N, C-alpha and C positions, 0 to 999 in steps of 0.2 A: 382256190383262194390264195392270193399272193400276199406276201408279208410286206411291211413298209420298206424293208431293205432288200433289194434284189441284186444279184450279180448280173452283169450284162451277158446274155447268153452267147453271143458270138465270141467274146473274149474268153469266157469260161471254156467253150469248146476248143478254142485255140490252145489254151493252157493245158488242157487234157492231153494234147498231142505234142507238147513241147518237153524237151529235156530240162533238167535243172540248169545246165550250162546255158541253154537258149534263153531261159527265163532270166538268169543272172545277166547275160549280155544285153537282153532287151531293157533291163533296168540300168544298164551302164555301170555295173559294179564289177570289181575284181573279186577273186575268191576271198581275199583278206577283208574287203569291205563287207561282203555278204556275211562272212563269219561274224564280224562285229555286230552287224545289224540284227542277226538272228541269235546272237550270244551262244554260238556253238563253235567247237573247234574247226579250224580251217581244214584239218585232216578229214573231217566229216564231209565237208563240201567236196574235197578232192575225191573221196571214195564214192560219193553219189555220182559225180561227173564221170568217174571211171567205170560206172556200171553196177556199183553195189546197190542192192535192193533197198527200198525204203517204203514206208506206208504211203498209199496214194494221196492221203490228205496232205502230206508234206509238200507235194508239188503245188497245191492250191495255197497253202500257208505261205510258201515262199513268194508266190505271185502276188498275194495280197500284201504282204509285208514290204515288198519292194515297189508296189504301185503299178505292177504290170496289169493287174485287174483291180477294180475298185468296187466298193459296195455303194450303190446310189440309193437315194431316198425318194 
């Protein structure tokens, strides 16, 4: 049973294999711009891009909030 809103499977698969930096660059954003968009410190973005661990959902949250993946109806 599918919900009314579904993620595009091919893009979700792509995002699952992308780094935060690749997602940010795909969205055309600088670290500062992404920091403002997510309302988190730029140092957090730098740490993620340098390899600091983060919960897996963050990768998808960043992709959704930057428009790299979308929810379609």
